[in-house]
VEXKEPA-197023 format. One record per residue (C-alpha): residue in one letter; x, y, z. Coordinates in Angstrom, 2 decimals, decimal comma. Example, Ala and Ser with C-alpha at 12.3 -4.5 7.8 and 13.67 -1.06 7.14 Angstrom:
VEXKEPA-197023
A;12,30;-4,50;7,80
S;13,67;-1,06;7,14
//
This chain:
VEXKEPA-197023
M;2,66;-16,11;-33,85
P;3,66;-15,19;-37,44
T;6,63;-17,21;-38,69
N;8,46;-14,02;-39,74
A;8,35;-12,55;-36,21
R;11,67;-11,09;-35,20
R;13,17;-11,30;-31,70
L;14,99;-8,14;-30,62
S;17,14;-7,83;-27,65
L;17,01;-4,72;-25,41
R;20,32;-3,56;-26,79
G;19,50;-4,36;-30,36
L;16,20;-2,48;-30,39
L;17,18;0,46;-28,23
T;20,24;2,22;-29,60
L;20,38;5,54;-27,70
A;23,81;7,02;-27,36
T;22,83;9,20;-24,47
A;19,94;10,27;-22,50
A;20,07;13,71;-24,04
A;19,52;12,22;-27,47
C;16,32;10,71;-26,37
V;14,66;13,79;-24,82
A;13,55;15,35;-28,07
A;12,05;12,24;-29,57
V;8,40;13,28;-29,30
A;8,69;16,99;-29,96
S;11,01;16,60;-32,94
A;8,77;14,14;-34,74
P;6,29;15,96;-36,97
A;2,77;14,62;-36,78
Q;1,08;13,63;-40,00
A;-1,61;16,23;-39,30
G;0,87;18,96;-40,07
D;4,29;20,37;-39,09
N;4,88;21,66;-35,60
P;1,50;20,80;-34,18
T;0,49;22,64;-31,04
Y;0,55;19,52;-28,80
T;4,29;19,15;-29,39
N;4,94;22,73;-28,09
P;6,19;22,36;-24,42
N;5,27;26,06;-23,77
A;1,58;25,70;-24,62
P;-0,85;25,14;-21,76
I;-1,66;21,50;-21,05
D;-5,33;21,76;-21,80
V;-4,56;23,38;-25,18
R;-2,02;20,56;-26,00
V;-4,62;17,97;-24,93
N;-7,40;19,28;-27,10
D;-5,08;19,77;-30,09
L;-3,89;16,17;-29,87
L;-7,38;14,77;-29,27
H;-8,77;16,41;-32,35
R;-5,99;14,80;-34,54
M;-6,71;11,29;-33,14
T;-8,84;8,60;-34,84
L;-11,38;6,70;-32,89
D;-9,13;3,63;-32,88
E;-6,29;5,67;-31,49
K;-8,51;6,97;-28,74
I;-9,73;3,44;-27,92
G;-6,18;2,35;-27,65
Q;-5,22;5,04;-25,14
M;-7,77;3,51;-22,79
D;-6,05;0,06;-22,69
Q;-3,21;-1,08;-20,48
I;-1,26;-4,15;-21,63
S;1,25;-6,32;-19,74
V;4,82;-6,14;-21,03
V;4,84;-9,93;-21,36
N;2,54;-9,55;-24,40
M;5,49;-8,16;-26,25
Q;8,21;-10,52;-25,04
G;9,23;-13,99;-26,19
D;6,09;-15,91;-27,32
C;4,07;-12,89;-26,30
Q;2,22;-14,76;-23,53
W;4,19;-15,12;-20,31
S;7,51;-16,40;-21,39
G;9,47;-13,19;-20,90
G;12,85;-12,69;-22,59
D;13,66;-10,55;-25,54
F;11,08;-8,42;-27,33
T;9,28;-9,71;-30,41
E;8,84;-6,94;-32,98
S;5,61;-8,18;-34,44
C;3,98;-8,15;-30,98
L;5,37;-4,71;-30,19
H;3,80;-3,55;-33,43
D;0,42;-5,16;-32,71
V;0,17;-3,72;-29,17
L;1,73;-0,29;-29,59
V;0,93;0,61;-33,27
K;-1,91;-1,53;-34,58
N;-3,90;-1,30;-31,29
A;-2,27;1,94;-30,14
A;-2,21;0,83;-26,42
G;-1,80;3,88;-24,16
S;-0,19;2,10;-21,25
V;2,01;-0,83;-20,39
L;2,53;-2,40;-16,94
S;4,83;-4,94;-15,29
G;2,77;-7,06;-12,88
G;4,47;-8,92;-10,10
G;7,44;-10,69;-11,58
A;7,05;-9,31;-15,15
G;10,50;-7,83;-15,77
P;13,63;-8,26;-17,87
S;15,19;-11,66;-18,03
V;18,14;-10,42;-16,04
N;16,68;-8,50;-13,02
T;18,83;-5,37;-12,58
P;17,78;-1,77;-12,40
E;19,69;-0,99;-15,59
N;17,84;-3,76;-17,45
W;14,58;-2,53;-16,11
A;15,36;0,92;-17,48
K;16,37;-0,56;-20,90
M;13,21;-2,57;-21,04
V;10,96;0,45;-20,29
N;12,95;2,64;-22,68
T;12,59;0,04;-25,43
V;8,75;0,01;-25,10
Q;8,64;3,77;-24,89
Q;10,89;4,30;-27,93
Y;8,89;1,86;-30,01
A;5,62;3,66;-29,17
V;7,01;7,11;-29,82
K;8,78;6,31;-33,04
N;6,25;4,09;-34,68
S;2,80;5,37;-33,64
R;1,24;7,83;-36,06
L;1,13;10,79;-33,75
H;4,20;9,77;-31,62
I;2,24;9,48;-28,33
P;4,28;8,03;-25,42
I;2,95;5,35;-23,30
I;2,64;5,57;-19,48
Y;4,32;2,59;-17,67
G;2,82;1,26;-14,45
V;4,15;-0,98;-11,64
D;3,17;-1,99;-8,14
A;5,96;-0,49;-6,06
V;4,15;-0,89;-2,77
H;7,11;-1,24;-0,30
G;10,01;0,21;-2,27
H;10,69;-0,63;-5,88
N;9,96;-4,14;-4,83
N;9,98;-5,86;-8,28
V;13,69;-4,91;-8,87
L;16,36;-7,16;-7,40
G;18,74;-5,06;-5,37
A;16,22;-2,31;-4,66
T;15,84;-1,41;-0,93
I;12,70;-3,05;0,37
F;10,70;-1,04;3,05
P;8,35;-2,58;5,53
Q;5,02;-3,55;4,09
E;2,23;-0,97;4,65
I;0,91;-2,83;7,70
G;4,27;-2,15;9,32
M;4,42;1,49;8,10
G;0,99;1,89;9,69
S;2,32;0,95;13,09
T;4,78;3,81;12,94
W;1,98;6,39;13,15
D;4,45;8,65;11,34
P;3,19;10,52;8,26
S;6,55;12,21;7,66
L;8,31;8,82;7,53
V;5,67;7,35;5,19
K;6,09;10,39;2,99
A;9,88;9,99;2,94
A;9,53;6,24;2,05
G;7,18;7,10;-0,77
A;9,59;9,67;-2,16
S;12,47;7,18;-1,98
T;10,36;4,54;-3,75
A;9,37;7,05;-6,47
R;12,99;8,03;-7,10
A;13,90;4,36;-7,60
V;10,87;3,82;-9,84
A;11,77;6,91;-11,91
A;15,34;5,80;-12,35
T;14,08;2,68;-14,13
G;11,93;4,83;-16,54
I;8,59;4,01;-14,85
D;6,23;6,93;-14,24
W;3,11;5,37;-12,69
N;3,13;3,68;-9,31
F;0,17;1,62;-8,25
A;0,42;2,72;-4,60
P;-0,56;3,38;-1,89
V;-3,12;0,80;-0,94
T;-5,69;2,89;0,94
D;-8,12;0,12;1,89
I;-8,72;-0,49;5,61
A;-8,35;-4,06;6,83
R;-10,70;-5,39;9,56
D;-10,61;-9,16;8,92
Q;-7,37;-11,05;9,68
R;-8,29;-13,80;7,18
W;-8,00;-11,51;4,21
G;-4,84;-12,17;2,13
R;-4,18;-8,42;1,44
Y;-4,34;-7,44;5,11
Y;-0,62;-6,62;5,18
E;-0,94;-4,29;2,19
T;-2,99;-1,81;4,17
Y;-2,01;0,71;6,85
G;-4,38;-0,99;9,29
E;-7,99;-0,95;10,54
D;-8,67;2,66;11,27
P;-9,92;5,12;8,60
L;-8,17;8,21;9,90
L;-4,81;6,56;10,42
S;-5,02;4,87;7,07
G;-6,15;7,93;5,20
T;-3,51;10,19;6,80
L;-0,66;7,84;5,96
A;-2,02;7,19;2,47
A;-2,13;10,95;1,88
A;1,47;11,23;3,07
A;2,51;8,48;0,66
V;0,77;10,29;-2,21
Q;2,59;13,48;-1,45
G;5,93;11,59;-1,20
I;5,54;9,70;-4,40
Q;4,37;12,76;-6,49
N;6,92;15,19;-5,07
A;10,10;12,99;-4,97
G;12,38;14,98;-7,31
G;13,64;11,85;-9,14
A;14,81;11,35;-12,74
K;11,20;11,91;-13,88
D;7,82;12,55;-12,21
V;5,82;9,68;-10,93
A;2,07;9,47;-10,48
A;0,57;7,85;-7,34
T;-2,52;5,66;-7,35
V;-5,15;5,40;-4,64
K;-6,37;1,82;-4,53
H;-8,57;-0,18;-4,40
F;-11,59;2,10;-4,61
A;-13,72;1,32;-2,72
G;-14,38;-1,12;0,15
Y;-11,96;-3,81;-1,08
G;-11,06;-4,71;2,54
E;-14,65;-5,98;3,21
P;-14,91;-9,43;1,54
G;-17,96;-11,28;2,76
N;-16,16;-14,39;4,01
G;-12,67;-13,08;4,47
H;-11,36;-14,41;1,15
D;-9,87;-12,06;-1,40
R;-12,15;-10,61;-4,02
V;-15,31;-12,24;-2,56
P;-18,31;-9,83;-2,84
G;-19,17;-7,84;0,29
D;-22,39;-6,38;1,59
V;-22,19;-3,25;3,71
S;-24,73;-0,67;4,82
M;-24,69;2,69;3,18
R;-23,86;4,22;6,62
Y;-20,83;1,97;7,02
L;-19,68;2,66;3,48
Q;-19,96;6,47;3,93
D;-18,76;6,83;7,47
T;-16,01;4,09;7,63
L;-14,95;2,71;4,24
L;-14,77;5,82;2,06
P;-12,98;8,49;4,15
S;-9,48;7,08;3,79
Y;-9,72;7,15;0,02
Q;-11,02;10,69;0,08
Q;-8,03;11,84;2,27
A;-5,65;10,36;-0,21
I;-7,32;11,86;-3,17
D;-7,52;15,29;-1,52
A;-3,76;14,99;-1,19
G;-3,52;15,28;-4,96
A;-3,40;11,71;-6,20
Q;-3,38;11,67;-9,98
S;-5,00;8,26;-10,39
V;-7,35;5,81;-8,75
M;-7,49;1,99;-9,18
V;-10,83;0,33;-8,78
N;-11,71;-2,44;-6,36
S;-11,84;-5,86;-8,06
G;-14,71;-6,96;-5,86
A;-18,38;-6,22;-5,71
I;-20,21;-4,17;-3,03
N;-23,87;-4,63;-2,34
G;-24,34;-6,72;-5,44
I;-22,62;-4,38;-7,83
P;-19,06;-4,94;-9,01
A;-17,06;-1,75;-8,28
T;-15,77;-1,61;-11,91
A;-19,40;-1,19;-13,04
S;-20,56;1,19;-10,24
H;-21,60;4,58;-11,54
Y;-22,31;5,56;-7,92
L;-18,63;4,98;-6,86
L;-16,76;6,01;-9,99
T;-18,87;9,02;-11,05
D;-21,35;10,13;-8,28
V;-18,80;9,84;-5,33
L;-15,44;10,16;-7,05
R;-16,13;12,83;-9,59
K;-19,21;14,76;-8,49
Q;-18,87;14,66;-4,68
W;-15,04;14,67;-4,32
G;-14,16;16,49;-7,58
F;-11,54;13,99;-8,71
K;-10,02;15,05;-12,07
G;-7,47;12,24;-12,69
V;-7,36;8,87;-14,31
V;-9,45;5,88;-13,09
V;-7,95;2,45;-14,04
S;-9,26;-0,94;-13,44
D;-7,45;-3,75;-11,72
W;-6,24;-6,91;-13,40
A;-8,65;-8,07;-16,12
D;-11,64;-6,72;-14,23
V;-13,52;-5,34;-17,20
R;-13,65;-8,76;-18,82
A;-14,63;-10,22;-15,51
L;-17,93;-8,27;-15,66
Q;-18,85;-10,76;-18,36
T;-16,94;-14,00;-17,43
S;-17,16;-13,88;-13,66
Y;-19,86;-11,61;-12,65
H;-22,14;-12,43;-15,58
L;-23,49;-8,83;-15,82
T;-23,47;-8,91;-19,60
A;-23,77;-11,42;-22,44
D;-20,58;-10,36;-24,22
Y;-17,35;-8,39;-23,87
P;-18,46;-5,21;-25,71
A;-21,31;-4,77;-23,33
A;-19,01;-5,37;-20,31
I;-16,76;-2,69;-21,70
A;-19,70;-0,39;-22,04
K;-20,80;-1,01;-18,39
A;-17,36;-0,08;-17,11
V;-16,70;2,96;-19,32
N;-20,17;4,40;-18,71
A;-19,76;3,89;-14,98
G;-16,66;6,08;-15,12
L;-13,66;3,97;-15,95
D;-10,96;5,67;-18,00
M;-8,45;2,85;-18,58
A;-8,82;-0,90;-18,46
M;-5,97;-3,04;-17,20
E;-6,68;-5,83;-19,72
P;-3,24;-7,25;-19,70
Y;-3,43;-9,94;-22,37
D;-5,61;-8,84;-25,22
A;-5,07;-5,44;-26,89
Q;-6,95;-6,49;-29,98
G;-9,87;-7,74;-27,92
W;-10,18;-4,39;-26,15
S;-9,97;-2,43;-29,44
D;-12,56;-4,62;-31,16
G;-14,76;-4,67;-28,06
L;-14,95;-0,88;-27,47
R;-15,36;-0,19;-31,19
T;-18,28;-2,60;-31,27
A;-19,75;-0,92;-28,23
V;-19,62;2,44;-30,02
Q;-21,13;0,91;-33,13
R;-23,98;-0,46;-31,03
H;-24,52;2,95;-29,50
L;-23,70;1,49;-26,11
V;-20,85;4,05;-25,55
S;-20,70;7,54;-26,96
V;-17,54;9,07;-28,53
A;-18,04;11,99;-26,20
R;-17,57;9,63;-23,22
I;-14,39;8,20;-24,85
D;-13,09;11,71;-25,44
Q;-13,65;12,45;-21,73
S;-11,46;9,61;-20,73
V;-8,74;10,11;-23,33
K;-8,50;13,80;-22,23
R;-7,75;12,57;-18,66
I;-5,16;10,14;-19,82
L;-3,40;12,67;-22,11
T;-3,50;15,23;-19,39
L;-1,67;12,78;-17,07
K;0,93;12,15;-19,68
F;1,51;15,85;-20,29
R;1,69;16,55;-16,53
L;4,34;13,89;-16,12
G;6,46;15,46;-18,93
L;6,34;12,27;-21,11
F;6,14;14,23;-24,36
E;9,35;16,07;-23,54
H;11,18;13,43;-21,50
P;9,99;9,94;-22,34
Y;13,24;8,12;-21,50
V;15,82;7,78;-18,74
D;19,54;7,19;-18,78
A;19,65;3,51;-18,13
S;23,40;3,57;-17,28
K;22,55;5,53;-14,03
A;19,77;3,18;-12,92
D;21,96;0,83;-10,84
S;23,66;3,54;-8,81
R;20,30;5,21;-8,08
V;18,49;2,10;-7,00
I;20,83;-0,57;-5,53
G;21,27;0,09;-1,86
A;19,52;3,46;-1,98
D;18,18;4,90;1,32
T;19,02;1,90;3,45
G;19,24;4,22;6,41
L;15,68;5,38;5,80
A;14,48;1,82;5,43
R;16,11;0,90;8,71
Q;14,44;3,83;10,42
A;11,09;2,74;8,95
A;11,69;-0,81;10,18
D;12,79;0,51;13,66
E;9,69;2,65;14,08
S;7,42;-0,25;12,89
Q;8,45;-2,51;15,81
V;5,69;-2,95;18,35
L;6,68;-4,16;21,75
L;3,70;-5,85;23,35
R;5,15;-7,77;26,38
N;8,19;-6,98;28,47
D;7,68;-8,93;31,71
G;10,32;-8,40;34,25
G;12,20;-5,94;32,01
V;13,58;-8,84;29,95
L;14,24;-6,25;27,23
P;16,49;-4,59;26,34
I;18,91;-7,50;26,53
S;21,41;-7,04;29,34
S;24,98;-6,38;28,32
K;25,84;-9,08;30,87
A;24,11;-11,83;28,80
K;26,73;-14,46;27,86
K;24,59;-16,74;25,67
I;21,68;-15,98;23,48
V;19,84;-18,67;21,59
V;18,12;-17,83;18,38
A;15,40;-20,31;17,34
G;12,61;-20,68;14,85
S;12,63;-21,30;11,08
Y;12,02;-17,67;10,33
A;15,09;-16,37;12,09
D;17,34;-16,67;9,04
D;14,73;-16,35;6,36
I;15,01;-13,08;4,42
N;12,38;-14,08;1,83
D;9,49;-14,53;4,26
Q;10,70;-11,54;6,26
V;9,85;-9,18;3,32
G;6,59;-10,88;2,28
G;4,65;-11,01;-0,97
W;5,05;-8,50;-3,83
T;8,86;-8,78;-3,63
V;10,69;-9,52;-6,89
G;7,78;-11,86;-7,72
W;4,06;-11,58;-7,13
Q;3,92;-14,22;-4,47
G;7,22;-13,20;-2,95
V;10,86;-13,84;-3,71
P;11,07;-16,69;-6,34
D;12,86;-19,88;-5,49
G;16,55;-19,67;-6,28
V;16,74;-15,93;-5,94
T;18,85;-14,50;-3,08
L;17,55;-11,19;-1,89
P;20,09;-8,76;-0,33
G;19,26;-7,83;3,21
T;19,73;-8,66;6,87
T;17,79;-11,43;8,59
V;16,92;-11,35;12,34
L;19,68;-13,87;13,07
Q;22,21;-11,72;11,18
G;20,99;-8,59;12,91
I;21,42;-10,17;16,36
E;24,83;-11,54;15,54
K;26,03;-8,08;14,43
A;24,48;-6,28;17,38
A;25,50;-8,60;20,16
P;28,22;-7,15;22,39
S;31,65;-8,61;22,49
G;31,82;-11,63;24,65
T;28,18;-12,54;24,07
Q;27,70;-15,99;22,31
V;24,93;-16,13;19,75
V;23,81;-19,72;19,02
Q;21,48;-20,62;16,22
A;19,32;-23,60;17,09
K;18,98;-25,89;14,08
T;15,97;-27,92;15,32
A;13,25;-27,62;17,98
D;15,07;-30,24;20,14
D;18,29;-28,33;19,72
A;16,65;-25,09;20,72
V;15,36;-26,60;23,99
T;18,70;-28,15;24,85
Q;20,63;-24,91;24,05
A;18,14;-22,80;26,04
K;18,70;-24,59;29,24
D;22,01;-22,81;29,93
A;21,27;-19,66;27,98
D;20,54;-16,25;29,36
L;17,76;-15,68;26,85
T;16,15;-17,33;23,88
V;14,83;-15,27;20,92
V;12,32;-17,38;18,94
V;11,28;-16,04;15,58
V;7,91;-17,25;14,32
G;5,69;-16,15;11,43
E;3,94;-17,07;8,26
K;4,96;-17,80;4,65
A;5,15;-15,09;2,09
A;2,17;-14,94;-0,34
A;-0,11;-12,52;-2,03
E;-3,77;-11,91;-2,63
G;-5,97;-15,13;-2,63
S;-2,93;-17,30;-1,96
A;-2,38;-15,32;1,24
D;-5,94;-15,81;2,54
S;-5,87;-17,53;5,92
P;-9,14;-19,05;7,19
R;-7,28;-19,82;10,48
P;-4,90;-16,84;11,11
E;-2,84;-18,44;13,89
L;0,68;-19,72;14,43
T;1,14;-23,20;13,04
A;1,03;-26,12;15,51
D;4,73;-26,78;15,19
Q;5,64;-23,18;16,08
Q;3,26;-23,17;19,04
A;4,82;-26,39;20,27
L;8,40;-24,96;19,92
V;7,54;-21,88;21,95
K;5,70;-23,95;24,55
S;8,77;-26,16;24,95
L;11,04;-23,12;25,28
K;8,82;-21,64;27,94
A;8,93;-24,91;29,91
T;12,75;-24,56;30,23
G;12,13;-21,76;32,81
K;14,57;-19,49;30,98
P;13,50;-16,13;29,48
V;11,95;-16,30;26,07
V;11,34;-13,35;23,69
T;9,02;-14,06;20,76
V;9,50;-12,13;17,53
V;6,61;-12,37;15,06
L;7,27;-11,80;11,28
A;3,75;-11,79;9,78
G;1,46;-9,65;7,72
R;-1,42;-9,81;10,21
P;-1,94;-10,37;13,94
L;-1,75;-14,20;14,52
V;-3,52;-15,99;17,31
L;-0,58;-17,23;19,40
G;-2,23;-20,12;21,25
D;0,40;-22,05;23,22
A;3,02;-19,55;22,13
D;1,42;-16,75;24,10
G;2,80;-15,62;27,45
T;6,51;-15,47;26,78
Q;8,32;-12,75;28,75
G;8,87;-10,69;25,62
L;6,68;-10,23;22,55
L;7,73;-8,09;19,65
M;5,53;-7,65;16,54
S;7,86;-6,96;13,63
W;5,29;-7,31;10,83
L;7,10;-7,76;7,42
P;9,96;-5,25;8,05
G;11,83;-5,39;4,75
T;15,49;-5,84;3,94
E;16,69;-3,89;6,94
G;14,24;-5,72;9,24
G;16,98;-7,89;10,88
N;18,88;-4,78;11,99
A;15,67;-3,15;13,24
V;14,71;-6,19;15,43
A;18,19;-6,18;16,88
D;17,98;-2,32;17,40
V;15,06;-2,92;19,67
L;16,20;-6,10;21,33
F;19,48;-4,60;22,44
G;18,00;-1,13;23,30
K;19,71;0,89;20,55
T;16,23;2,03;19,59
D;13,40;2,76;21,99
P;10,27;0,93;20,51
S;7,77;3,50;19,43
G;5,43;1,45;17,25
R;1,84;1,14;18,38
L;-0,64;-1,44;17,03
N;-2,64;-0,18;14,06
A;-4,66;-3,51;14,05
S;-6,49;-5,36;16,83
W;-4,96;-8,66;17,89
P;-7,59;-11,41;18,52
K;-7,39;-13,71;21,46
D;-8,65;-16,68;19,57
I;-9,78;-18,08;16,12
G;-13,32;-17,06;15,18
N;-13,16;-13,46;16,33
E;-12,88;-12,17;12,77
P;-13,59;-9,58;11,67
M;-12,22;-7,65;14,68
Y;-11,73;-3,92;15,01
Y;-11,81;-1,57;17,90
Q;-14,69;0,52;16,61
Q;-17,13;-2,28;17,24
L;-20,61;-0,78;18,00
P;-22,36;-1,42;21,33
G;-25,19;-3,85;21,59
T;-27,09;-6,07;24,02
N;-24,73;-8,97;23,32
A;-23,23;-10,55;26,45
G;-21,37;-13,76;25,37
P;-17,71;-14,27;25,93
E;-15,60;-12,13;23,54
S;-18,73;-10,94;21,72
S;-17,86;-7,34;22,41
Y;-14,47;-5,88;21,66
D;-12,09;-8,07;23,67
A;-8,71;-8,12;22,05
A;-5,52;-9,87;23,30
Y;-3,70;-6,68;22,33
P;-5,97;-3,74;21,49
F;-5,60;-1,10;18,78
G;-3,04;1,45;19,87
A;-1,20;-0,95;22,13
G;2,59;-0,77;22,52
L;5,36;-0,44;25,12
S;8,50;1,64;25,37
Y;11,72;1,41;27,39
T;10,85;4,79;28,94
T;7,57;5,89;30,60
Y;5,09;8,54;29,60
T;2,20;10,37;31,13
F;-0,69;12,17;29,56
D;-1,03;15,05;31,90
S;-4,14;16,83;30,47
V;-6,22;17,44;27,43
K;-7,92;20,82;27,01
A;-10,31;22,17;24,44
A;-10,01;25,76;23,22
S;-13,67;26,13;23,98
A;-16,24;24,13;25,89
T;-18,86;24,86;23,18
A;-18,68;25,12;19,46
R;-20,79;24,94;16,30
T;-21,20;21,72;14,48
K;-19,37;23,22;11,48
D;-16,34;24,29;13,61
T;-13,02;22,55;13,96
V;-12,35;21,55;17,57
K;-8,98;22,69;18,80
L;-7,28;20,55;21,47
A;-4,07;20,91;23,55
V;-2,55;17,74;25,00
H;0,20;17,97;27,64
V;2,53;14,96;27,74
S;5,67;14,06;29,59
D;8,53;11,59;29,38
T;8,89;10,49;33,06
G;11,48;7,86;32,30
S;15,29;7,79;32,06
R;15,68;7,86;28,32
A;14,38;9,74;25,29
G;11,67;8,33;23,10
D;9,04;8,97;20,49
L;5,49;9,10;21,76
V;2,36;8,53;19,70
V;-0,34;10,90;20,94
P;-3,83;9,66;19,83
V;-7,01;11,47;20,70
Y;-10,26;9,52;20,63
V;-13,88;10,76;20,80
A;-17,02;9,22;22,36
Q;-20,63;10,36;22,50
P;-22,44;9,66;25,78
S;-25,65;9,42;23,75
S;-26,47;9,51;20,06
D;-29,33;8,71;17,67
V;-27,00;6,58;15,54
L;-24,91;4,00;17,35
S;-21,31;5,26;17,96
P;-18,26;3,23;19,14
S;-16,98;3,59;22,61
R;-13,99;5,41;21,15
K;-12,97;6,56;17,69
L;-9,63;7,99;16,56
V;-10,15;11,62;15,55
A;-6,62;13,06;15,74
F;-3,02;11,96;16,37
T;0,59;13,02;16,14
K;3,94;11,72;17,15
V;6,41;13,72;19,28
H;9,98;13,29;20,47
L;10,64;13,70;24,19
D;13,92;13,75;25,97
A;14,08;12,13;29,38
G;12,18;14,29;31,81
Q;10,80;16,58;29,10
S;7,20;17,81;28,90
R;5,44;19,28;25,89
T;2,05;20,60;24,90
V;0,90;19,51;21,43
S;-1,89;21,05;19,45
L;-4,30;18,91;17,51
S;-7,31;19,81;15,41
V;-10,48;17,69;14,89
P;-12,28;18,88;11,72
P;-16,07;18,31;11,36
S;-15,42;15,49;8,89
E;-14,02;13,38;11,76
L;-17,25;13,75;13,73
A;-19,73;13,51;10,96
V;-22,02;10,45;10,60
T;-24,79;9,47;8,26
P;-27,99;10,35;10,08
G;-31,42;8,81;9,84
D;-32,86;5,27;10,06
I;-31,65;1,87;8,96
D;-31,71;3,01;5,23
G;-28,82;5,38;5,92
A;-30,15;7,98;3,51
G;-28,64;11,41;3,18
P;-25,31;13,09;3,42
R;-23,00;12,86;6,45
Q;-23,31;15,61;9,11
V;-22,23;16,39;12,61
A;-24,98;15,86;15,12
P;-25,47;18,40;17,93
G;-24,64;17,04;21,38
T;-21,88;16,26;23,88
Y;-18,58;14,87;22,70
V;-15,92;13,57;25,08
F;-12,32;13,73;23,83
T;-9,76;11,39;25,44
A;-5,94;11,33;25,42
G;-4,53;8,67;27,61
T;-6,71;8,78;30,75
Q;-7,42;12,50;30,40
T;-10,71;13,92;28,97
A;-12,15;17,13;27,73
T;-15,85;17,60;26,97
V;-17,16;19,83;24,21
T;-20,78;20,60;23,35
L;-21,64;21,11;19,79
R;-24,66;23,13;18,84
//
């Protein structure tokens, strides 16, 4: 670093008296190309403003817009030290190389982690770009806010997506997305790298918990709801959602993160792509590319995915951004090219608009310029991407409102929407065993033992991507309620709650207890570090639960984990509650279910294997001539499983017509009843099966669902629609050539045990 580099504090660099003084920063700064240029006119159409600005830009300025740099490249020693900003590095990144975007990866924030300091940090970067770049173009700032504004200490942390998926509740997912976006906007950030729209079918994969589950329709519907929530939140500024990781990221060949996968074209089209399309059709303004490779081609270099499918087939108009350092990886890891300029050309020509190349703004600028000089990339192709990037910035209002009032960030973020987070955690709880009606806990219980190392562990309860990339860093105390604390608060007066300190203590205390709640799980981690070749409870946890079962007293197991875990000797307790990674309100939510304040309504969005070695596992396994033990779909707890404290019946399912055309939407009416003694929320799924088909079809496939509230004794008829897209498959032989279509024939729709048959012609 130059010896004359100056370190500037957030306060020293950003001297903005009020938020109002910031607003006019872009529009009031005349461009060198002339006074009052059209692109600074807020009343001009966006496309006119974009074209005017693009024509004023140099090639180097256009190249810079296509680069996204980590904020750490402008702090401290400009590597990964954090701290105060260094002016020479701000100048190198934002002026010399004209970077169009900045991001904070997991853990990359201000030295003192508060919402106000986050807002000051983002304002600082934004102000430097606006005031010092030749054309005063604002940057767009990105962050992975995947379960609340999870990088910010004090922000409300929602359940991870795997838990949100078990709610089967699009309206709740939408509300959580909106809450997250308001918190993100309050800190000055306008680009959220969420929702994760991949489907997860291999419990070994480290990013399993970041998905909404294994089913394409459920995942796509919830991702679409998240997109709508994020982009229509009504916060301090608009926020763009990102559909990621396009496409097929959840299919690593050996279960480890980012390992190349091989899938058939039929499986790609019929199973992996639909969830992304649903979220994109919901209006997502950006897409992040899968870091992995599919069928021998890295997704970042796939013209088929990024142009043929995304642009031509689906009509996507927004910005496509790579994941972390993936363009350079085309050269260094995948060895597609001999040098970096050629790697850049591969990605850009495939359809990439922006490269998340977090450490080397100069390398990107030099590399893309060299690619142009070699005639590997055309200026017209660069203009296409820059138009998309500028359009996004104009749509987000960055040229008129680049800053936020940092003084309001704390009040808008800290403790915001805890009631909504508790509702989300409540609805995500999946009750899988309740032998003898052990739950809800009787008000007559005098002694409850709480055991297990995860019972009072808030950090592992929230999981990875919380404050830090791998989870809450050592020495950081996260505000929230653990399971132990939730039980202590919820226990009725006169009930003793005892925390067992050791396994031996737990067994001793359990002998005269009315009930033991044992909390088991897995350590927080992210991406490759969260890969689990043996996704099972650890031996010591299995031994603890086995010892507690041997006491003969009732035991309820609560699982805090990002994936179904093989339980081994821990299976078979009277109660089993899957709590996933329920966020900062998770302890309250577990207690809500245990004591019956909430009727459990969560249903499994992922299949639970009986034993190690049954990965990948998913309920849509195709039929075959196999006959070995567990070689067909044979789950410990299948997709859709879950119990309630009331009882329901599916009384009938009726089709509007017994025949229809293959291009028609099938209309269904499902009559359901609450036959128990209390109200509850019922998930109503409809599955389809084909008695015979040219292309193999699963024994059941989810094609529609809803969630309804029923009072005790109430009956309702709910209407559901099955569009042709949910019945379409790729026809033909093994090669899987051709577009998806609905095959004529008989289709059997099932809700509960009730069926309706429709013939499509």
